[in-house]
C-alpha positions as CSV (number, residue, x, y, z in Angstrom):
1,M,-35.8,-7.0,1.3
2,N,-37.9,-7.6,4.4
3,N,-36.2,-6.2,7.5
4,G,-38.8,-7.9,9.8
5,G,-40.6,-4.5,10.6
6,G,-42.9,-4.3,7.6
7,T,-40.9,-1.7,5.7
8,R,-38.6,-2.2,2.8
9,P,-35.3,-0.2,3.4
10,T,-33.5,1.1,0.4
11,F,-29.8,0.1,0.4
12,L,-27.9,3.2,-0.6
13,K,-24.7,3.1,-2.6
14,P,-22.1,3.7,0.1
15,K,-19.1,5.9,0.0
16,S,-16.2,3.5,-0.4
17,P,-13.9,3.7,2.7
18,S,-10.3,4.5,2.2
19,R,-7.8,1.8,2.5
20,P,-5.5,2.6,5.4
21,P,-2.2,0.7,5.5
22,P,-2.5,-2.3,7.8
23,P,-0.3,-3.1,10.8
24,S,3.1,-4.1,9.6
25,P,3.0,-7.9,9.5
26,S,5.5,-9.9,11.5
27,G,8.5,-10.7,9.3
28,L,7.1,-8.6,6.5
29,K,8.0,-5.2,5.3
30,W,4.9,-3.2,4.2
31,K,5.3,-1.7,0.8
32,S,3.0,0.8,-0.9
33,W,1.1,0.0,-4.1
34,S,3.5,2.3,-6.1
35,E,6.6,0.4,-4.7
36,T,5.1,-3.1,-5.5
37,A,3.1,-2.5,-8.7
38,H,6.0,-1.9,-10.9
39,R,8.0,-5.1,-10.7
40,D,11.3,-5.9,-12.5
41,C,10.0,-7.6,-15.7
42,S,12.5,-7.3,-18.4
43,P,11.4,-8.6,-21.8
44,A,14.4,-10.9,-22.0
45,L,13.2,-12.7,-18.9
46,C,9.4,-12.4,-19.3
47,T,8.2,-12.7,-22.9
48,A,4.6,-13.3,-21.8
49,G,4.3,-11.0,-18.9
50,C,5.7,-11.4,-15.4
51,P,3.3,-13.4,-13.2
52,L,3.4,-12.9,-9.5
53,S,4.4,-15.7,-7.1
54,C,2.7,-16.1,-3.7
55,E,2.8,-18.5,-0.8
56,V,-0.4,-20.6,-0.7
57,C,-1.7,-22.4,2.3
58,R,-4.7,-22.7,4.6
59,G,-4.6,-23.9,8.2
60,S,-5.9,-23.7,11.8
61,G,-4.2,-21.3,14.1
62,P,-2.6,-17.9,13.7
63,T,-0.2,-18.8,10.8
64,C,0.4,-21.4,8.1
65,S,3.1,-22.2,5.6
66,G,3.0,-23.7,2.2
67,K,4.6,-23.7,-1.3
68,T,5.2,-20.6,-3.4
69,K,3.1,-20.9,-6.5
70,T,2.8,-18.8,-9.7
71,C,-0.5,-16.8,-9.8
72,E,-2.9,-17.3,-12.6
73,A,-3.6,-14.5,-15.1
74,G,-5.5,-11.5,-13.5
75,K,-4.4,-12.2,-9.9
76,D,-1.8,-9.5,-9.2
77,A,-1.6,-9.6,-5.4
78,C,-0.6,-11.9,-2.6
79,V,-2.8,-12.0,0.5
80,I,-2.7,-13.2,4.1
81,V,-5.9,-13.4,6.1
82,V,-5.9,-14.3,9.8
83,G,-9.4,-14.7,11.2
84,Q,-11.3,-15.6,14.3
85,S,-14.9,-16.8,13.9
86,A,-17.8,-18.3,15.9
87,T,-20.5,-20.4,14.3
88,K,-23.3,-21.3,16.7
89,G,-20.9,-20.7,19.5
90,R,-18.1,-22.9,18.1
91,H,-14.9,-20.8,18.0
92,S,-12.0,-21.2,15.6
93,V,-8.8,-19.3,14.5
94,N,-7.6,-19.9,10.9
95,T,-5.1,-18.5,8.4
96,Y,-5.3,-18.3,4.6
97,K,-2.6,-17.3,2.1
98,A,-3.1,-17.1,-1.7
99,C,-3.1,-15.1,-4.9
100,M,-5.9,-12.7,-5.6
101,K,-6.9,-9.5,-7.5
102,F,-5.4,-6.4,-5.9
103,S,-8.6,-4.6,-6.7
104,D,-10.6,-7.0,-4.5
105,C,-8.1,-7.0,-1.7
106,Y,-8.6,-4.8,1.5
107,S,-5.7,-4.5,3.8
108,G,-6.7,-4.1,7.5
109,F,-9.4,-5.1,10.1
110,V,-12.9,-6.3,9.3
111,S,-15.6,-7.4,11.8
112,T,-19.0,-8.8,11.0
113,T,-21.7,-10.0,13.5
114,M,-24.8,-12.0,12.4
115,G,-25.8,-12.9,16.0
116,P,-24.4,-13.3,19.5
117,K,-22.9,-16.7,18.6
118,D,-22.1,-16.0,14.9
119,Y,-19.4,-13.6,14.0
120,M,-16.1,-13.2,12.1
121,V,-13.2,-10.9,12.6
122,S,-10.1,-10.8,10.5
123,N,-6.8,-9.0,9.8
124,T,-5.8,-9.0,6.1
125,H,-2.6,-7.9,4.5
126,C,-2.3,-7.4,0.7
127,C,1.0,-7.0,-1.3
128,Q,2.4,-7.1,-4.8
129,S,5.9,-8.6,-4.8
130,D,7.0,-12.2,-5.1
131,G,6.6,-14.2,-1.9
132,C,5.5,-11.0,0.0
133,N,2.8,-13.0,2.0
134,R,5.3,-15.2,3.8
135,G,5.4,-14.7,7.5
136,S,2.3,-13.7,9.5
137,V,0.0,-10.9,10.5
138,P,-1.2,-10.0,14.1
139,P,-4.4,-11.8,15.0
140,P,-7.4,-9.4,15.0
141,Q,-8.7,-7.7,18.1
142,N,-12.1,-9.1,19.0
143,N,-14.1,-6.5,21.0
144,R,-17.5,-7.9,21.7
145,T,-18.8,-4.9,23.6
146,E,-22.2,-3.7,22.2
147,N,-22.2,-0.2,20.9
148,G,-25.9,0.6,20.8
149,L,-26.4,0.0,17.0
150,Q,-28.3,-2.9,15.5
151,C,-29.0,-4.4,12.0
152,P,-31.4,-7.0,10.3
153,A,-29.7,-10.3,10.6
154,C,-29.8,-13.8,9.1
155,I,-27.6,-16.6,7.7
156,V,-29.2,-18.7,5.0
157,P,-27.2,-21.5,3.3
158,F,-28.0,-22.7,-0.2
159,Q,-30.1,-19.6,-1.1
160,E,-29.5,-16.1,-2.4
161,T,-31.9,-14.2,-0.3
162,C,-32.1,-13.6,3.4
163,P,-35.2,-12.2,5.3
164,G,-33.4,-10.4,8.1
165,T,-36.3,-10.9,10.5
166,K,-34.0,-11.0,13.5
167,A,-31.8,-8.3,14.8
168,A,-28.1,-8.4,15.5
169,R,-26.6,-6.0,18.1
170,C,-23.4,-4.5,16.7
171,V,-20.2,-4.5,18.8
172,G,-17.0,-2.7,18.8
173,Q,-16.3,-0.7,15.6
174,E,-19.3,-2.2,13.7
175,T,-21.3,0.9,12.5
176,H,-22.8,-0.5,9.3
177,C,-25.4,-3.0,8.2
178,V,-24.4,-5.4,5.4
179,Y,-26.2,-7.8,3.1
180,F,-24.0,-10.2,1.2
181,A,-25.1,-13.0,-1.2
182,G,-23.5,-15.2,-3.8
183,N,-21.4,-18.4,-3.6
184,V,-19.1,-19.7,-0.9
185,Q,-16.4,-22.2,-1.5
186,A,-14.8,-24.5,1.1
187,G,-12.5,-27.0,-0.5
188,I,-14.4,-28.7,-3.4
189,I,-17.7,-27.6,-2.0
190,N,-19.3,-24.6,-3.7
191,A,-22.8,-23.5,-2.5
192,K,-25.1,-20.4,-2.5
193,F,-25.4,-18.3,0.6
194,A,-26.9,-15.2,1.9
195,T,-26.3,-13.3,5.1
196,R,-27.0,-10.0,6.8
197,G,-25.8,-8.3,9.9
198,C,-23.5,-5.7,11.4
199,A,-20.0,-4.9,10.1
200,T,-17.2,-2.3,10.3
201,E,-17.2,0.3,7.6
202,S,-14.2,-1.5,6.0
203,A,-16.6,-4.2,4.9
204,C,-18.2,-1.6,2.5
205,Y,-15.1,-1.8,0.4
206,T,-16.4,-5.1,-0.9
207,K,-18.3,-4.8,-4.2
208,P,-20.5,-7.2,-6.3
209,G,-18.3,-9.4,-8.5
210,A,-15.5,-9.6,-6.0
211,Q,-13.8,-12.7,-4.8
212,V,-13.3,-12.2,-1.1
213,P,-11.3,-14.6,1.0
214,S,-11.8,-15.2,4.7
215,A,-9.6,-17.3,6.8
216,S,-11.9,-20.3,6.2
217,Y,-13.8,-19.7,3.0
218,L,-13.7,-18.0,-0.4
219,Y,-16.8,-15.9,-1.2
220,F,-17.9,-15.0,-4.7
221,L,-20.2,-12.1,-4.2
222,R,-23.1,-11.1,-6.4
223,R,-24.6,-8.8,-3.9
224,A,-22.8,-6.6,-1.4
225,D,-25.0,-3.9,0.2
226,C,-23.8,-1.6,3.0
227,L,-25.5,1.3,4.8
228,P,-25.1,3.0,8.2
229,A,-26.7,1.1,11.1
230,P,-29.6,2.5,13.1
231,R,-29.5,2.8,16.9
232,Q,-31.6,0.4,18.9
233,G,-35.1,1.6,19.3
């Protein structure tokens, strides 16, 4: 991978950050994995397993509401994502609720910056009981104060590699550099993508093979590199 400086940095395998419990969502009572993983599933009622049911919706603004749907096999968690993003300076706030794999779900705050006008911050809540993602979570804090760190940066649609010849100045709690690539889905559109930039350490929880929701898109990752960010020269 070319970082624009003539050298080829080696992406080290990061230490996975711990998953702190997120702020308690409005109208929702946070439950630990041990409380929610063992659901009441008597053989008389569930002969073929006991699938989870989650509220499913996507909308603009800090909340959305939709129908409760039964999750497909392998998806054992409900998720709410509230995100604020900027793309070439255009700002939006969106909410996403759905089923997903608990192993792919990170509860808490994530911030990524690919440039001064391209960033995404989100608050996510994961839970494992029927309808547990009804309600809302607090919008994410968006601290855009530069912290002295920087990362190779780029956004390349329809490709799986990204040169990173520009530099992004990290802000707020962003202390790591990330390189994500795979496919991104928006409605019926599914296309390749690659992106590099700054991120909070919580983004290092994401691993190749994960399906990661944002408030606007669903990412299918084949690459997820993360390493500590260097300070500006």
